[in-house]
C-alpha positions in Angstrom: 0.0 0.0 -0.1 1.3 3.6 -0.7 1.6 6.4 1.7 -2.3 6.8 2.0 -5.0 4.4 2.1 -6.9 6.9 -0.1 -5.8 10.1 -1.7 -8.5 12.6 -3.1 -7.7 15.2 -5.3 -10.0 17.9 -5.9 -9.9 19.9 -9.0 -10.0 24.0 -8.3 -8.4 24.9 -12.1 -9.7 28.2 -12.9 -9.8 29.3 -16.6 -11.1 32.3 -18.2 -14.9 32.0 -18.2 -14.9 32.4 -22.1 -12.6 29.0 -22.4 -14.9 26.4 -24.3 -13.9 23.7 -21.5 -14.9 25.7 -18.6 -13.1 25.1 -15.3 -14.1 23.3 -12.3 -13.5 26.6 -10.1 -16.3 27.9 -11.9 -18.4 25.1 -11.2 -18.0 25.6 -7.4 -15.0 23.0 -6.8 -14.1 24.9 -3.8 -17.4 24.9 -2.0 -17.5 20.9 -2.8 -14.3 20.8 -1.4 -15.3 22.6 1.9 -18.3 20.4 2.4 -16.2 17.0 1.6 -13.7 18.2 4.6 -16.9 18.8 6.7 -18.4 15.1 5.6 -14.9 13.5 6.2 -14.7 14.8 9.8 -17.9 13.2 10.6 -17.2 10.0 8.8 -15.0 7.2 10.1 -12.6 6.7 7.1 -9.9 4.0 7.4 -6.6 5.7 8.0 -4.7 7.1 6.4 -6.2 9.5 4.2 -5.6 12.8 2.5 -8.0 15.3 0.8 -6.2 18.5 -1.1 -6.6 20.8 -3.7 -5.0 20.0 -7.1 -4.6 21.6 -10.4 -6.4 20.5 -13.8 -7.3 16.9 -14.1 -8.2 17.1 -17.7 -11.7 16.2 -17.5 -12.9 20.3 -17.3 -16.1 19.8 -19.2 -17.3 17.1 -16.4 -16.4 19.6 -13.5 -16.0 19.6 -10.8 -13.9 16.8 -10.9 -12.4 14.8 -7.9 -10.1 11.8 -8.2 -9.9 9.3 -5.7 -6.6 7.3 -5.6 -5.1 4.6 -5.5 -8.2 3.6 -7.3 -7.6 6.0 -9.9 -11.5 6.6 -10.0 -12.7 10.0 -11.2 -16.1 11.8 -10.0 -18.1 14.6 -10.9 -19.8 16.3 -7.5 -21.9 18.8 -7.3 -24.0 18.3 -4.3 -24.0 17.6 -0.7 -25.7 13.9 -1.5 -23.1 13.1 -4.3 -20.2 13.8 -1.5 -21.9 11.8 1.3 -22.2 8.8 -1.3 -18.7 9.1 -2.2 -17.8 9.4 1.4 -20.1 6.4 2.5 -19.7 4.3 -0.4 -16.5 4.4 -1.7 -14.1 6.0 1.2 -16.0 3.9 3.9 -17.2 0.6 2.1 -14.8 0.4 -1.0 -17.5 0.3 -3.6 -17.0 2.7 -6.7 -20.1 5.0 -6.9 -20.8 4.2 -10.7 -23.4 6.8 -11.3 -21.1 9.8 -10.5 -18.3 8.3 -11.9 -16.6 10.0 -15.0 -15.7 7.4 -17.6 -12.0 7.1 -18.5 -10.8 9.2 -21.7 -10.7 6.8 -24.7 -7.2 5.4 -25.7 -5.4 7.3 -28.4 
């Protein structure tokens, strides 16, 4: 196992509002990150884990984007309920929340 059981990255990348791909920050990623941190304090997540801000995770159109490692799962989280589900189902129970998951990009 790596340094952390789970390491969550929250994209907080900001782009010009006119950029065609948009940005996670413009889609309230900072607010969702605050909610995520609050929910983690209430949960009994197996240690060690970490959550932190990140730059672009290259899924801009899907934002706000949160990535869970070492599983390599990317989620689009837009509400308190979304966050609660990921905390409970993925981080506590070890099950991917498929309906919130962002599909992997096609291989080039």
